[in-house]
VOTIBA-717299 format. One record per residue (C-alpha): z, x, y. Coordinates in steps of 0.1 Angstrom, whole numbers, plus 5000, padded with zeros to 4 digits. Layout:
! VOTIBA-717299
ZXY/...
This chain:
! VOTIBA-717299
500553354722/501153154692/500252754695/503552514699/502952194679/503051884705/506051714677/508052034685/508351974723/510851734731/511951744770/514951494783/516151694817/516551484844/513651524870/514251744897/512151574923/511651184921/511250884942/514050574943/512350254949/514149944959/512649634943/515349474958/514749514991/511149434984/511749114975/514549065007/511549165027/509048905014/512648655020/512848775054/509248785064/508648395050/511148335076/508248375101/505548225088/505247795090/506947595060/504147545033/502247855037/500948045008/502548405005/500148644986/501548994981/498749284984/499549554962/496649774965/496550164959/499150124928/501449894951/501350144978/502750414957/505250194943/503950114910/501449824903/503549624878/506349704889/505649564921/504049274906/506549164889/509149194920/506949014946/506148714924/510348734911/510948734951/508348424962/505248554964/502748294950/499848494945/498948894945/496049104962/494849484945/492349704955/490049714926/488849494893/490149764871/493849714889/493749334889/493449374845/495849564844/498249344858/496549064830/497049364807/500349354820/501248984814/501148914851/499848514855/499148344883/496148404912/495148764915/492348884939/490749224939/489449274975/487149504967/483349384959/482849484923/479049554903/477649184893/477949284857/481649284858/481748934870/481948814833/485649024827/486848864858/485748474848/487248584813/490748694828/491048434856/490348714883/488948594917/486448814933/485248834968/481748714976/479248725000/475948854994/472948654982/471048924958/474748964945/474548604929/471448654920/472248974903/475148804887/473048534873/471048784854/474148934839/476448664833/476948494796/480548384798/480848014801/484448094817/484047934856/483748254883/486848224907/485348354944/486548404980/483848365002/484448695023/483448635063/483248965082/484348845116/484549225135/485849455108/482749585102/482849615064/481749355045/481448985045/478948675059/478048785091/476348455106/475648125100/471948215088/473348435060/476148165050/473847885048/471948085021/474948135002/476147825003/473547654977/474747934956/478147844959/477547494945/476947624911/478847484884/480447784869/481347874904/484847764917/485647844956/489047934956/489348034993/487348165024/488848455043/488648735070/490149075080/491849105116/490549485131/493049515159/496149275150/498449595151/497449625189/499049525218/495749385231/495349045215/491948955230/489849065194/492048875175/491448615191/487848635194/487748715157/489848405147/487148175171/484748315148/486148245113/487247895125/483447825134/482247985098/484747755083/484247455101/480347505086/481947535050/483847215050/480947045068/479347155036/481747005013/483947305004/487247145020/489547244999/489347644994/492047835010/491747965046/493648315050/493048595073/496648715085/497449095073/501149225076/500949275114/499548895122/501748735101/504548925118/502948855151/501148555150/502648265131/499948025145/497048245125/499448185085/496347915082/496947815045/498148155032/499248495045/498248825030/501349065032/500649445021/502749695043/505549515052/506349445018/507449795016/509249775051/506749875071/505949715102/502649795109/502449715150/501649965177/503750035212/504549745232/503449505208/506049605181/509049535210/507849125207/508949145169/512249085158/512449195121/514849325098/512349505070/514249765047/512150055033/511950055001/510750404989/512750734992/512251104978/514451354969/514451644954/516951934940/517452304953/516052524923/516752864943/518453004970/518053334987/519453515016/516453545044/517053875064/515853875101/511853975103/511353895067/508353595062/508053325037/505153135020/501553215021/500053355056/503253485065/503453215092/506953165091/509253495097/513053425098/514253475136/517753555119/519553645089/519953285069/519753075038/516452985025/516252704994/513152664974/512552294962/510252194934/507651974954/504252024970/501051924979/499951834946/502851554949/501051434981/503751605003/500951725034/500152075041/500851945076/504751865067/505152235077/507852265103/509051885096/512951845091/514651745061/517751635050/520551825029/523951685030/523251475061/522251805080/518451855089/516752145073/513652225084/510052335063/509852695064/506152835066/503152655043/503852395022/502752544986/501252304957/504052284936/506852414958/508052414993/511052615009/513352525034/515752655060/519052545050/522052545078/524152655058/524452795019/523752524991/524252604956/520852504930/521352164922/521752024958/519951704967/517451734998/516151415010/512451425026/511951055025/514850815030/518650785033/521351125029/524751175040/524450915073/520951005081/517350875078/513951005073/511750695081/508350655067/507350655106/508850985110/507151165083/503650955093/503951095129/505051445114/501751475099/499251245121/498750965100/499950625094/502950525072/500750335047/498950655038/502450865034/502950615003/499850664989/500351024991/503451034973/502050894944/502250884906/503051244899/506551204912/508651064886/509950694895/513150544895/513850154900/516649964912/516149564910/
């Protein structure tokens, strides 16, 4: 085969599989949630995992334009991408970073979680910048991931927080069961957090922002809002609350993410013929089978086998195993190449919700969003 120069390659066709992202709905969701929290409470938009698969920069701009006061991301790298994209204002990187990275965080005005005496000591050996490092003290009240666990650990950390080059912006914890009907552990975590927060205030740290409410807590327990709420999943239309607890929440959030594909091939499958790897689907009668150019490499889980998609408002189940780059669908009638098929979102008066797909593959809506990520081209609506 002869080589082809990259300068000769021109590709301008519209994508045959794409996601539609409604940034206008994201802003509406922020306004809707703000109505549920106390006046004066700050709003931090949590945009981990590339903005839950929506695009980090785009969602950050929309969230701040829609009324968010600050942004949180999963990693320092994501925070730096926001600064590179000219996102100003407070940014908190939620995952602990290496002490050697404190300099770049300080230089870019990015806040870091702190909780380890050893981390401070190593950071001191590495730090060269004269910029002050902004930190949020993380308290582990029962999540079990990381954070100061008791007053003995807190007493060892407090002297390190007094350093002139440290700005203690916040103190926070994360609630493990705010999505569950049983409130007892939420109340216990809040009790532990308030005890640690009280001790911090007694030590002279009276100004740090106190925050513990994630999406579920912000929707269910307005009294847990404290100085600031951290809202992630609900920005994108998810009410992350289980069973009976969900019945207590009267809020209308809009799904911001949909996925669509176009039929690239249609064929008549005869009764008894099979489709796909391992021959897991055999036609019970003559029927139309369409091929869509989306597969598990794009985040469409193999566990979606048998799930129904939407074509022209009609349900069309996946036939056989999801392939790496394609999936086959049993059509309710003949449809030509180019016909739009919806895997997630609205089509012909019907809707495939994030919750529906999550249930089909045995996971949560948040994972669905992060699976259907950057490989699928995105189309934004402001």
